[in-house]
GUKEKOL-503569 format. One record per residue (C-alpha): x, y, z. Coordinates in steps of 0.1 Angstrom, whole numbers, plus 5000, padded with zeros to 4 digits. Example, Ala and Ser with C-alpha at 12.3 -4.5 7.8 and 13.67 -1.06 7.14 Angstrom:
2
<r><u>5123</u><v>4955</v><w>5078</w></r>
<r><u>5137</u><v>4989</v><w>5071</w></r>
//
This chain:
238
<r><u>4518</u><v>4895</v><w>5172</w></r>
<r><u>4535</u><v>4869</v><w>5151</w></r>
<r><u>4572</u><v>4868</v><w>5146</w></r>
<r><u>4589</u><v>4847</v><w>5119</w></r>
<r><u>4623</u><v>4835</v><w>5129</w></r>
<r><u>4631</u><v>4817</v><w>5096</w></r>
<r><u>4640</u><v>4785</v><w>5114</w></r>
<r><u>4641</u><v>4749</v><w>5101</w></r>
<r><u>4631</u><v>4734</v><w>5135</w></r>
<r><u>4639</u><v>4732</v><w>5171</w></r>
<r><u>4663</u><v>4711</v><w>5191</w></r>
<r><u>4653</u><v>4687</v><w>5218</w></r>
<r><u>4658</u><v>4714</v><w>5244</w></r>
<r><u>4635</u><v>4738</v><w>5225</w></r>
<r><u>4662</u><v>4761</v><w>5211</w></r>
<r><u>4658</u><v>4772</v><w>5175</w></r>
<r><u>4681</u><v>4760</v><w>5148</w></r>
<r><u>4691</u><v>4789</v><w>5125</w></r>
<r><u>4687</u><v>4783</v><w>5088</w></r>
<r><u>4720</u><v>4781</v><w>5071</w></r>
<r><u>4720</u><v>4793</v><w>5035</w></r>
<r><u>4747</u><v>4794</v><w>5009</w></r>
<r><u>4754</u><v>4830</v><w>4998</w></r>
<r><u>4750</u><v>4838</v><w>4962</w></r>
<r><u>4778</u><v>4854</v><w>4941</w></r>
<r><u>4761</u><v>4887</v><w>4944</w></r>
<r><u>4759</u><v>4884</v><w>4982</w></r>
<r><u>4796</u><v>4876</v><w>4983</w></r>
<r><u>4804</u><v>4907</v><w>4962</w></r>
<r><u>4782</u><v>4929</v><w>4984</w></r>
<r><u>4799</u><v>4915</v><w>5015</w></r>
<r><u>4833</u><v>4923</v><w>5000</w></r>
<r><u>4822</u><v>4958</v><w>4991</w></r>
<r><u>4808</u><v>4964</v><w>5026</w></r>
<r><u>4841</u><v>4952</v><w>5041</w></r>
<r><u>4861</u><v>4975</v><w>5019</w></r>
<r><u>4840</u><v>5005</v><w>5032</w></r>
<r><u>4849</u><v>4995</v><w>5067</w></r>
<r><u>4886</u><v>4992</v><w>5059</w></r>
<r><u>4885</u><v>5027</v><w>5043</w></r>
<r><u>4870</u><v>5041</v><w>5075</w></r>
<r><u>4895</u><v>5023</v><w>5097</w></r>
<r><u>4924</u><v>5035</v><w>5075</w></r>
<r><u>4913</u><v>5071</v><w>5077</w></r>
<r><u>4909</u><v>5069</v><w>5115</w></r>
<r><u>4942</u><v>5051</v><w>5120</w></r>
<r><u>4961</u><v>5076</v><w>5099</w></r>
<r><u>4947</u><v>5105</v><w>5119</w></r>
<r><u>4945</u><v>5091</v><w>5154</w></r>
<r><u>4980</u><v>5076</v><w>5152</w></r>
<r><u>4995</u><v>5110</v><w>5146</w></r>
<r><u>4984</u><v>5124</v><w>5179</w></r>
<r><u>5005</u><v>5101</v><w>5202</w></r>
<r><u>5034</u><v>5104</v><w>5177</w></r>
<r><u>5034</u><v>5142</v><w>5179</w></r>
<r><u>5032</u><v>5140</v><w>5217</w></r>
<r><u>5062</u><v>5116</v><w>5218</w></r>
<r><u>5082</u><v>5139</v><w>5195</w></r>
<r><u>5075</u><v>5169</v><w>5218</w></r>
<r><u>5086</u><v>5150</v><w>5249</w></r>
<r><u>5116</u><v>5137</v><w>5230</w></r>
<r><u>5126</u><v>5173</v><w>5222</w></r>
<r><u>5122</u><v>5183</v><w>5259</w></r>
<r><u>5143</u><v>5153</v><w>5269</w></r>
<r><u>5170</u><v>5163</v><w>5245</w></r>
<r><u>5171</u><v>5198</v><w>5259</w></r>
<r><u>5173</u><v>5185</v><w>5294</w></r>
<r><u>5202</u><v>5163</v><w>5286</w></r>
<r><u>5220</u><v>5194</v><w>5272</w></r>
<r><u>5215</u><v>5214</v><w>5304</w></r>
<r><u>5245</u><v>5224</v><w>5326</w></r>
<r><u>5233</u><v>5201</v><w>5353</w></r>
<r><u>5236</u><v>5171</v><w>5329</w></r>
<r><u>5269</u><v>5181</v><w>5314</w></r>
<r><u>5292</u><v>5152</v><w>5309</w></r>
<r><u>5264</u><v>5126</v><w>5312</w></r>
<r><u>5261</u><v>5112</v><w>5276</w></r>
<r><u>5245</u><v>5079</v><w>5285</w></r>
<r><u>5212</u><v>5088</v><w>5269</w></r>
<r><u>5222</u><v>5111</v><w>5242</w></r>
<r><u>5230</u><v>5083</v><w>5217</w></r>
<r><u>5194</u><v>5071</v><w>5219</w></r>
<r><u>5178</u><v>5104</v><w>5209</w></r>
<r><u>5186</u><v>5101</v><w>5171</w></r>
<r><u>5173</u><v>5066</v><w>5170</w></r>
<r><u>5140</u><v>5076</v><w>5187</w></r>
<r><u>5136</u><v>5106</v><w>5163</w></r>
<r><u>5142</u><v>5083</v><w>5133</w></r>
<r><u>5117</u><v>5058</v><w>5145</w></r>
<r><u>5090</u><v>5084</v><w>5152</w></r>
<r><u>5097</u><v>5100</v><w>5118</w></r>
<r><u>5093</u><v>5066</v><w>5100</w></r>
<r><u>5061</u><v>5057</v><w>5117</w></r>
<r><u>5047</u><v>5092</v><w>5110</w></r>
<r><u>5056</u><v>5089</v><w>5073</w></r>
<r><u>5040</u><v>5054</v><w>5071</w></r>
<r><u>5008</u><v>5067</v><w>5086</w></r>
<r><u>5007</u><v>5096</v><w>5062</w></r>
<r><u>5012</u><v>5073</v><w>5032</w></r>
<r><u>4985</u><v>5049</v><w>5047</w></r>
<r><u>4960</u><v>5078</v><w>5049</w></r>
<r><u>4968</u><v>5090</v><w>5014</w></r>
<r><u>4964</u><v>5055</v><w>5000</w></r>
<r><u>4931</u><v>5050</v><w>5018</w></r>
<r><u>4916</u><v>5083</v><w>5005</w></r>
<r><u>4934</u><v>5092</v><w>4972</w></r>
<r><u>4907</u><v>5113</v><w>4956</w></r>
<r><u>4922</u><v>5147</v><w>4967</w></r>
<r><u>4958</u><v>5138</v><w>4958</w></r>
<r><u>4975</u><v>5151</v><w>4927</w></r>
<r><u>4980</u><v>5124</v><w>4901</w></r>
<r><u>5017</u><v>5121</v><w>4908</w></r>
<r><u>5031</u><v>5088</v><w>4894</w></r>
<r><u>5065</u><v>5091</v><w>4912</w></r>
<r><u>5047</u><v>5097</v><w>4946</w></r>
<r><u>5024</u><v>5068</v><w>4939</w></r>
<r><u>5054</u><v>5045</v><w>4933</w></r>
<r><u>5071</u><v>5057</v><w>4965</w></r>
<r><u>5039</u><v>5052</v><w>4985</w></r>
<r><u>5034</u><v>5017</v><w>4972</w></r>
<r><u>5071</u><v>5007</v><w>4980</w></r>
<r><u>5067</u><v>5021</v><w>5015</w></r>
<r><u>5033</u><v>5005</v><w>5023</w></r>
<r><u>5043</u><v>4971</v><w>5010</w></r>
<r><u>5078</u><v>4970</v><w>5026</w></r>
<r><u>5067</u><v>4940</v><w>5046</w></r>
<r><u>5058</u><v>4921</v><w>5015</w></r>
<r><u>5092</u><v>4930</v><w>5000</w></r>
<r><u>5111</u><v>4918</v><w>5031</w></r>
<r><u>5090</u><v>4886</v><w>5033</w></r>
<r><u>5097</u><v>4878</v><w>4997</w></r>
<r><u>5134</u><v>4885</v><w>5001</w></r>
<r><u>5133</u><v>4910</v><w>4972</w></r>
<r><u>5154</u><v>4942</v><w>4966</w></r>
<r><u>5134</u><v>4972</v><w>4953</w></r>
<r><u>5148</u><v>5004</v><w>4938</w></r>
<r><u>5131</u><v>5034</v><w>4923</w></r>
<r><u>5148</u><v>5057</v><w>4898</w></r>
<r><u>5137</u><v>5089</v><w>4880</w></r>
<r><u>5122</u><v>5123</v><w>4889</w></r>
<r><u>5109</u><v>5128</v><w>4924</w></r>
<r><u>5076</u><v>5142</v><w>4910</w></r>
<r><u>5059</u><v>5132</v><w>4877</w></r>
<r><u>5024</u><v>5144</v><w>4872</w></r>
<r><u>5001</u><v>5126</v><w>4847</w></r>
<r><u>4967</u><v>5130</v><w>4833</w></r>
<r><u>4950</u><v>5103</v><w>4853</w></r>
<r><u>4924</u><v>5096</v><w>4879</w></r>
<r><u>4939</u><v>5098</v><w>4914</w></r>
<r><u>4913</u><v>5075</v><w>4928</w></r>
<r><u>4926</u><v>5045</v><w>4909</w></r>
<r><u>4962</u><v>5055</v><w>4900</w></r>
<r><u>4976</u><v>5044</v><w>4933</w></r>
<r><u>4958</u><v>5010</v><w>4932</w></r>
<r><u>4971</u><v>5004</v><w>4897</w></r>
<r><u>5007</u><v>5011</v><w>4906</w></r>
<r><u>5004</u><v>4990</v><w>4938</w></r>
<r><u>4990</u><v>4960</v><w>4919</w></r>
<r><u>5017</u><v>4963</v><w>4892</w></r>
<r><u>5044</u><v>4965</v><w>4919</w></r>
<r><u>5030</u><v>4935</v><w>4939</w></r>
<r><u>5029</u><v>4914</v><w>4907</w></r>
<r><u>5066</u><v>4921</v><w>4901</w></r>
<r><u>5075</u><v>4914</v><w>4937</w></r>
<r><u>5059</u><v>4880</v><w>4933</w></r>
<r><u>5077</u><v>4873</v><w>4900</w></r>
<r><u>5110</u><v>4882</v><w>4918</w></r>
<r><u>5102</u><v>4863</v><w>4950</w></r>
<r><u>5131</u><v>4846</v><w>4969</w></r>
<r><u>5162</u><v>4865</v><w>4960</w></r>
<r><u>5152</u><v>4886</v><w>4930</w></r>
<r><u>5151</u><v>4923</v><w>4923</w></r>
<r><u>5125</u><v>4948</v><w>4912</w></r>
<r><u>5135</u><v>4981</v><w>4895</w></r>
<r><u>5110</u><v>5009</v><w>4891</w></r>
<r><u>5121</u><v>5035</v><w>4865</w></r>
<r><u>5102</u><v>5067</v><w>4857</w></r>
<r><u>5108</u><v>5089</v><w>4827</w></r>
<r><u>5092</u><v>5113</v><w>4802</w></r>
<r><u>5090</u><v>5101</v><w>4766</w></r>
<r><u>5076</u><v>5128</v><w>4744</w></r>
<r><u>5040</u><v>5134</v><w>4754</w></r>
<r><u>5040</u><v>5104</v><w>4777</w></r>
<r><u>5051</u><v>5097</v><w>4813</w></r>
<r><u>5062</u><v>5061</v><w>4816</w></r>
<r><u>5068</u><v>5038</v><w>4845</w></r>
<r><u>5086</u><v>5006</v><w>4838</w></r>
<r><u>5087</u><v>4979</v><w>4865</w></r>
<r><u>5112</u><v>4951</v><w>4859</w></r>
<r><u>5114</u><v>4919</v><w>4880</w></r>
<r><u>5145</u><v>4898</v><w>4876</w></r>
<r><u>5160</u><v>4869</v><w>4894</w></r>
<r><u>5147</u><v>4849</v><w>4923</w></r>
<r><u>5125</u><v>4818</v><w>4921</w></r>
<r><u>5092</u><v>4837</v><w>4916</w></r>
<r><u>5056</u><v>4827</v><w>4921</w></r>
<r><u>5035</u><v>4832</v><w>4890</w></r>
<r><u>5003</u><v>4819</v><w>4907</w></r>
<r><u>5005</u><v>4847</v><w>4933</w></r>
<r><u>5013</u><v>4873</v><w>4907</w></r>
<r><u>4984</u><v>4866</v><w>4883</w></r>
<r><u>4956</u><v>4882</v><w>4905</w></r>
<r><u>4976</u><v>4914</v><w>4907</w></r>
<r><u>4982</u><v>4914</v><w>4869</w></r>
<r><u>4944</u><v>4909</v><w>4863</w></r>
<r><u>4936</u><v>4938</v><w>4887</w></r>
<r><u>4961</u><v>4960</v><w>4869</w></r>
<r><u>4945</u><v>4952</v><w>4835</w></r>
<r><u>4911</u><v>4961</v><w>4848</w></r>
<r><u>4923</u><v>4994</v><w>4864</w></r>
<r><u>4944</u><v>5006</v><w>4834</w></r>
<r><u>4915</u><v>5019</v><w>4813</w></r>
<r><u>4901</u><v>5038</v><w>4843</w></r>
<r><u>4935</u><v>5054</v><w>4850</w></r>
<r><u>4940</u><v>5064</v><w>4813</w></r>
<r><u>4970</u><v>5041</v><w>4812</w></r>
<r><u>4984</u><v>5021</v><w>4783</w></r>
<r><u>4996</u><v>4989</v><w>4800</w></r>
<r><u>5021</u><v>4965</v><w>4786</w></r>
<r><u>5029</u><v>4932</v><w>4803</w></r>
<r><u>5057</u><v>4908</v><w>4794</w></r>
<r><u>5064</u><v>4876</v><w>4812</w></r>
<r><u>5093</u><v>4858</v><w>4795</w></r>
<r><u>5094</u><v>4820</v><w>4797</w></r>
<r><u>5129</u><v>4824</v><w>4812</w></r>
<r><u>5113</u><v>4841</v><w>4842</w></r>
<r><u>5107</u><v>4876</v><w>4856</w></r>
<r><u>5083</u><v>4902</v><w>4843</w></r>
<r><u>5084</u><v>4936</v><w>4825</w></r>
<r><u>5055</u><v>4960</v><w>4830</w></r>
<r><u>5052</u><v>4993</v><w>4813</w></r>
<r><u>5026</u><v>5019</v><w>4824</w></r>
<r><u>5023</u><v>5049</v><w>4800</w></r>
<r><u>5002</u><v>5080</v><w>4808</w></r>
<r><u>4995</u><v>5112</v><w>4791</w></r>
<r><u>5019</u><v>5138</v><w>4804</w></r>
<r><u>5006</u><v>5174</v><w>4809</w></r>
<r><u>5027</u><v>5200</v><w>4794</w></r>
//
């Protein structure tokens, strides 16, 4: 039986030298797509598996709180002040995992523009802190649009990240949602800060590519004085 190893030669010790080839552009794209599939599976697993220990901790926290309120513990308040902080921490991680799971598998979510904005702000909170940017969202708590849920979240995320980069180092990003006639509109405004246009451009390019798939009319303004204004307009179901 003959086996081809695809080798260029052997070393002095008789060990084969692997052939090293330069990947083509198509190979690089396939590799990126394969890695995205892995990240999707990891995200789904993390969102589900992370909830189990959180729920278990929440249960034991409740039991601990009841024990501290028992007659035997009356007057001992050394631990009671920690209970709200622990509840808050568990709740925040639980909400983060829920948003992470929704972002990873958005196909079954309703196309809610307001929820997509909140989710993006929550998931990219680390980027916001690292960029020293203040972010605020205003408008209705729910705003359904005629769009494809599978790409709506990505579009909103790229638009938000672009504005975060334009407001980097001391700026502010304001996300405003409103209904204008038959349209639901999200405006993202980046003001102040030093900004980093180079880091923002890939996100703007991604937003431009995603907009047609999401049935979005996208308007981008980047004034020479700095900052950015993005307007995302969607059909609003009556």
